[in-house]
PLY file of the C-alpha trace (Angstrom):
ply
format ascii 1.0
element vertex 330
property float x
property float y
property float z
element edge 329
property int vertex1
property int vertex2
end_header
-26.56 -6.60 -24.60
-27.59 -7.99 -28.19
-27.82 -12.02 -28.33
-26.13 -13.69 -30.79
-27.20 -17.33 -31.51
-24.52 -20.18 -31.73
-24.96 -23.59 -33.55
-21.86 -25.99 -31.84
-20.48 -28.64 -34.65
-18.94 -31.48 -32.62
-19.33 -31.99 -28.83
-15.64 -32.83 -28.15
-13.23 -31.71 -25.87
-12.56 -28.20 -27.87
-16.08 -27.51 -28.15
-16.35 -27.54 -24.15
-14.90 -30.84 -22.88
-11.80 -29.14 -21.29
-14.08 -26.99 -19.42
-15.79 -29.79 -17.57
-14.83 -30.14 -14.00
-13.84 -25.96 -14.03
-15.84 -23.94 -12.20
-17.58 -21.71 -14.42
-15.91 -18.65 -12.40
-12.65 -19.98 -13.97
-11.49 -18.66 -17.11
-12.65 -20.91 -20.31
-10.83 -23.08 -22.57
-13.59 -24.50 -25.01
-16.09 -22.59 -27.47
-19.12 -23.17 -25.31
-17.05 -22.04 -22.21
-16.01 -18.85 -24.09
-19.66 -17.86 -25.19
-21.23 -18.68 -21.99
-18.96 -16.46 -20.09
-18.97 -13.72 -22.31
-22.94 -13.17 -21.81
-23.42 -11.89 -25.62
-24.06 -14.86 -26.70
-27.09 -17.97 -26.38
-26.01 -21.67 -27.17
-28.92 -22.37 -28.96
-28.09 -25.93 -30.44
-25.54 -28.25 -31.22
-24.72 -31.18 -33.68
-23.12 -34.52 -32.61
-23.41 -37.84 -34.34
-22.27 -39.61 -31.05
-25.87 -39.81 -29.19
-24.57 -40.02 -25.62
-21.87 -37.24 -25.89
-24.50 -35.16 -27.57
-26.91 -35.36 -24.66
-24.32 -35.12 -22.17
-23.28 -32.00 -23.94
-26.50 -30.69 -24.10
-27.13 -31.13 -20.15
-23.72 -29.57 -19.28
-24.30 -26.41 -21.05
-28.14 -26.06 -20.90
-28.56 -26.47 -24.82
-31.93 -26.66 -25.68
-31.78 -28.13 -29.04
-29.48 -31.06 -30.26
-29.11 -33.05 -33.88
-26.90 -36.11 -35.13
-25.83 -33.92 -38.31
-26.90 -30.89 -40.48
-29.39 -33.18 -42.58
-31.65 -33.10 -39.48
-31.16 -29.37 -38.64
-31.15 -27.71 -42.14
-35.24 -27.34 -42.03
-36.05 -26.96 -38.85
-33.93 -23.84 -37.63
-33.55 -20.72 -39.01
-29.69 -19.29 -39.38
-27.74 -19.16 -36.59
-25.33 -16.03 -36.04
-22.51 -17.87 -34.96
-21.33 -21.45 -35.85
-18.45 -22.95 -34.63
-16.56 -26.10 -36.31
-14.96 -28.10 -33.13
-15.23 -31.43 -35.22
-12.32 -33.34 -36.57
-9.94 -31.87 -39.08
-11.31 -34.69 -41.73
-14.76 -33.49 -41.23
-13.98 -29.63 -41.25
-14.98 -29.27 -45.27
-17.97 -30.95 -45.86
-19.24 -29.03 -42.10
-18.16 -25.30 -43.07
-20.39 -26.41 -46.56
-23.33 -27.52 -44.13
-22.81 -24.72 -42.24
-22.83 -21.89 -44.80
-26.38 -23.33 -46.28
-27.34 -21.65 -42.88
-26.41 -18.55 -44.00
-24.59 -17.28 -40.72
-22.99 -14.06 -39.97
-19.25 -15.53 -39.12
-18.19 -19.09 -39.00
-15.28 -19.99 -35.95
-13.30 -23.32 -37.27
-10.76 -25.09 -35.08
-7.38 -25.05 -36.70
-6.57 -26.35 -39.57
-9.38 -25.46 -41.79
-8.52 -28.31 -43.50
-6.27 -31.18 -44.10
-5.55 -30.43 -47.72
-4.36 -26.59 -48.48
-6.65 -26.64 -52.02
-9.66 -27.80 -49.75
-8.89 -24.86 -47.62
-8.74 -22.42 -49.89
-11.64 -23.18 -51.53
-13.85 -22.91 -48.22
-11.88 -19.44 -47.58
-13.02 -18.33 -51.17
-16.69 -19.28 -50.41
-16.70 -17.86 -47.13
-15.92 -14.39 -48.90
-18.50 -15.13 -51.67
-21.09 -15.98 -49.21
-20.36 -12.64 -47.34
-19.61 -14.98 -44.14
-16.93 -13.68 -41.88
-14.21 -16.79 -41.45
-12.57 -16.86 -37.68
-9.87 -19.62 -37.58
-8.63 -20.66 -34.16
-4.93 -19.83 -34.35
-5.76 -18.50 -30.49
-2.16 -17.07 -29.69
-3.50 -13.92 -31.91
-5.87 -13.60 -28.59
-3.28 -14.06 -26.28
-2.64 -10.77 -24.73
0.95 -11.42 -23.66
1.54 -12.33 -27.54
-0.35 -9.20 -28.75
1.45 -6.80 -26.50
5.32 -8.79 -27.92
4.06 -7.64 -31.44
3.96 -4.30 -30.25
6.63 -3.96 -28.49
8.48 -5.68 -31.57
7.43 -3.07 -34.13
8.23 -0.02 -31.58
11.51 -0.93 -31.54
11.39 -1.41 -27.54
13.79 -4.70 -27.75
15.91 -3.37 -30.73
16.33 -5.80 -33.45
14.79 -9.50 -33.89
18.50 -11.29 -33.98
17.05 -14.79 -34.22
13.91 -16.86 -33.17
13.75 -20.41 -32.31
10.23 -22.20 -31.63
10.07 -26.26 -30.54
6.85 -28.30 -31.17
5.46 -31.52 -31.67
2.39 -34.10 -32.31
2.37 -32.29 -36.08
3.46 -29.62 -38.50
-0.05 -29.36 -39.49
-1.59 -30.07 -36.18
0.71 -28.15 -33.66
2.89 -26.82 -36.49
0.65 -24.45 -37.70
0.31 -22.78 -34.45
3.86 -22.16 -34.30
4.09 -20.76 -37.69
1.35 -18.78 -37.31
2.82 -17.69 -33.92
5.83 -16.64 -35.82
4.36 -14.89 -38.63
2.13 -13.09 -36.66
5.18 -11.48 -34.27
7.98 -11.26 -37.32
6.55 -11.64 -40.67
6.14 -13.81 -43.88
8.74 -16.20 -43.40
10.39 -18.12 -46.06
11.34 -21.80 -46.01
15.32 -22.54 -46.70
15.70 -26.03 -45.38
13.52 -28.91 -44.15
14.60 -31.62 -41.96
13.91 -35.64 -41.41
10.21 -35.92 -40.59
8.94 -37.24 -36.98
6.49 -39.44 -36.90
5.27 -38.97 -33.65
1.53 -38.17 -33.52
-0.08 -39.33 -36.84
1.68 -40.71 -39.74
0.22 -38.67 -42.35
0.84 -35.18 -40.41
4.49 -35.79 -38.74
6.43 -33.18 -37.12
9.24 -31.72 -39.17
12.51 -29.48 -38.18
12.52 -26.36 -40.54
14.86 -23.57 -41.30
13.01 -20.67 -42.42
14.13 -16.81 -42.81
11.95 -13.55 -41.98
11.69 -10.96 -44.78
14.19 -8.59 -43.22
16.56 -11.88 -42.86
16.05 -12.66 -39.23
16.93 -16.42 -39.21
14.09 -18.96 -37.51
14.32 -22.55 -36.68
11.47 -25.00 -36.27
12.17 -27.69 -33.88
10.91 -30.79 -32.90
10.27 -33.00 -29.92
8.56 -36.26 -29.59
4.76 -36.01 -28.46
5.33 -39.63 -26.71
7.34 -37.93 -24.16
5.16 -34.57 -23.19
3.22 -32.11 -24.64
5.81 -28.72 -26.52
4.80 -26.15 -27.44
7.56 -23.22 -26.52
9.50 -19.94 -28.25
12.84 -18.20 -27.78
13.35 -14.69 -29.52
16.77 -13.51 -29.28
16.94 -9.70 -29.52
19.28 -7.07 -29.62
18.39 -5.83 -25.80
17.47 -9.64 -24.21
16.11 -12.75 -24.65
12.51 -13.63 -24.62
11.27 -16.82 -23.71
7.56 -18.00 -23.96
7.37 -21.40 -22.23
4.65 -23.72 -21.47
2.76 -22.48 -24.60
2.43 -19.56 -22.90
1.43 -20.51 -19.48
4.89 -18.66 -18.16
7.12 -16.31 -19.79
11.10 -15.54 -19.36
12.45 -12.26 -19.92
16.58 -11.89 -19.49
17.52 -8.28 -20.47
21.43 -7.19 -21.52
23.31 -5.31 -18.36
27.38 -5.35 -17.53
28.77 -8.39 -16.31
29.10 -8.45 -13.05
32.60 -11.06 -13.24
33.92 -9.21 -16.61
34.68 -5.71 -17.06
33.74 -4.35 -20.35
30.93 -7.30 -20.84
27.65 -7.02 -21.57
25.55 -10.12 -20.29
22.50 -11.60 -20.18
20.63 -10.91 -16.24
19.47 -13.97 -14.74
15.67 -11.78 -15.23
12.43 -13.90 -14.19
9.80 -15.95 -14.92
6.13 -14.49 -14.82
2.47 -15.74 -14.95
1.52 -15.63 -18.71
-2.31 -15.24 -20.21
-2.42 -18.54 -22.27
-5.95 -18.83 -20.97
-7.28 -15.31 -21.62
-7.28 -16.41 -25.64
-10.76 -18.14 -25.65
-12.43 -15.09 -23.85
-10.19 -12.68 -26.43
-11.91 -14.84 -29.14
-15.11 -14.63 -27.86
-14.68 -10.73 -27.40
-13.32 -10.26 -30.75
-15.91 -12.06 -32.95
-18.99 -10.45 -30.73
-17.42 -6.74 -31.50
-16.90 -8.28 -35.21
-20.38 -8.64 -35.40
-21.95 -5.97 -33.27
-19.06 -3.02 -34.12
-17.23 -3.67 -37.03
-13.87 -4.72 -35.26
-11.51 -6.13 -36.96
-10.94 -10.54 -36.67
-6.98 -11.10 -34.90
-7.29 -14.53 -37.26
-9.24 -15.18 -40.52
-9.47 -17.62 -43.19
-6.61 -15.83 -44.73
-3.93 -15.51 -41.70
-4.76 -19.13 -41.63
-3.94 -19.95 -44.99
-0.56 -18.24 -44.94
0.43 -20.71 -41.97
-0.83 -23.33 -43.68
0.62 -22.89 -46.97
4.34 -22.63 -45.13
3.06 -25.85 -43.38
2.19 -27.51 -46.75
5.63 -26.50 -48.23
7.80 -28.11 -45.38
5.79 -31.35 -45.26
6.02 -31.36 -49.49
10.10 -30.65 -49.05
10.48 -32.81 -45.53
13.89 -35.00 -45.54
15.06 -33.61 -49.00
16.89 -30.71 -47.28
15.34 -27.89 -49.82
17.19 -24.19 -50.17
15.33 -21.42 -51.56
12.80 -18.88 -51.29
0 1
1 2
2 3
3 4
4 5
5 6
6 7
7 8
8 9
9 10
10 11
11 12
12 13
13 14
14 15
15 16
16 17
17 18
18 19
19 20
20 21
21 22
22 23
23 24
24 25
25 26
26 27
27 28
28 29
29 30
30 31
31 32
32 33
33 34
34 35
35 36
36 37
37 38
38 39
39 40
40 41
41 42
42 43
43 44
44 45
45 46
46 47
47 48
48 49
49 50
50 51
51 52
52 53
53 54
54 55
55 56
56 57
57 58
58 59
59 60
60 61
61 62
62 63
63 64
64 65
65 66
66 67
67 68
68 69
69 70
70 71
71 72
72 73
73 74
74 75
75 76
76 77
77 78
78 79
79 80
80 81
81 82
82 83
83 84
84 85
85 86
86 87
87 88
88 89
89 90
90 91
91 92
92 93
93 94
94 95
95 96
96 97
97 98
98 99
99 100
100 101
101 102
102 103
103 104
104 105
105 106
106 107
107 108
108 109
109 110
110 111
111 112
112 113
113 114
114 115
115 116
116 117
117 118
118 119
119 120
120 121
121 122
122 123
123 124
124 125
125 126
126 127
127 128
128 129
129 130
130 131
131 132
132 133
133 134
134 135
135 136
136 137
137 138
138 139
139 140
140 141
141 142
142 143
143 144
144 145
145 146
146 147
147 148
148 149
149 150
150 151
151 152
152 153
153 154
154 155
155 156
156 157
157 158
158 159
159 160
160 161
161 162
162 163
163 164
164 165
165 166
166 167
167 168
168 169
169 170
170 171
171 172
172 173
173 174
174 175
175 176
176 177
177 178
178 179
179 180
180 181
181 182
182 183
183 184
184 185
185 186
186 187
187 188
188 189
189 190
190 191
191 192
192 193
193 194
194 195
195 196
196 197
197 198
198 199
199 200
200 201
201 202
202 203
203 204
204 205
205 206
206 207
207 208
208 209
209 210
210 211
211 212
212 213
213 214
214 215
215 216
216 217
217 218
218 219
219 220
220 221
221 222
222 223
223 224
224 225
225 226
226 227
227 228
228 229
229 230
230 231
231 232
232 233
233 234
234 235
235 236
236 237
237 238
238 239
239 240
240 241
241 242
242 243
243 244
244 245
245 246
246 247
247 248
248 249
249 250
250 251
251 252
252 253
253 254
254 255
255 256
256 257
257 258
258 259
259 260
260 261
261 262
262 263
263 264
264 265
265 266
266 267
267 268
268 269
269 270
270 271
271 272
272 273
273 274
274 275
275 276
276 277
277 278
278 279
279 280
280 281
281 282
282 283
283 284
284 285
285 286
286 287
287 288
288 289
289 290
290 291
291 292
292 293
293 294
294 295
295 296
296 297
297 298
298 299
299 300
300 301
301 302
302 303
303 304
304 305
305 306
306 307
307 308
308 309
309 310
310 311
311 312
312 313
313 314
314 315
315 316
316 317
317 318
318 319
319 320
320 321
321 322
322 323
323 324
324 325
325 326
326 327
327 328
328 329
């Protein structure tokens, strides 16, 4: 198997920390874990300004070279095949520009690409100009359950979609962009109709914001908020012609209720109790690593790109700019 060399930028939880303490045989939750589990990658180097964190990360993932910043790496190392941007969001812009100077084949960036939509658009343009693939970690595009659901909706298996409702917290850009991207992946482009009052539950510059949206085919979509201080929240409910589909706990479980004859009232159709099954959300990073590898070695299409991420961020930006104003229009 051809080995692709990887540079990891940032040595925090999503880079590899979430896999600390889990058996190597378990499903990876991080960039480093997914690359290692795949077998087609070599973790060649990492960048992290915190020396203690960097050394611990290098030891955990057996990474031979570590640097405090890009300035220490450019003159010493040839181009990497893949650069993972796992640094804080406010560092993504400069880190991605620096990564482009290394001429990788692909940059895999955590979401959002940037805090500013203008800077995000610039980075997407620069990656295209440099002919560097840009993958963005809207990871539910690699969730087997979500991919299957999209195919089932497109095939008409569930009939028409009557409405959709997503619940999230911890910032409209930080977590809400995941929900918006998921909704647009399943239902197509969404238009903003109305915004509610911001909920400052995570970052004063990125509140959670309720909104009413609409698909191109007229499906009403509500974006609802919880409070991050209460608990983590990311759930989706789809009302369809033939049943009710609910993604719970971020995709760790799903509930499916189909419509059938009411046992109590003759002539009525009601939702049956249904069943809850385990979801495959923990397969998303494995799917990302496989998709990236196939993109670079056999030309497979990336599931989550700079362009798809921009579509989600533009809508989140519109929600933020119109927060609390009501706003009605397309």
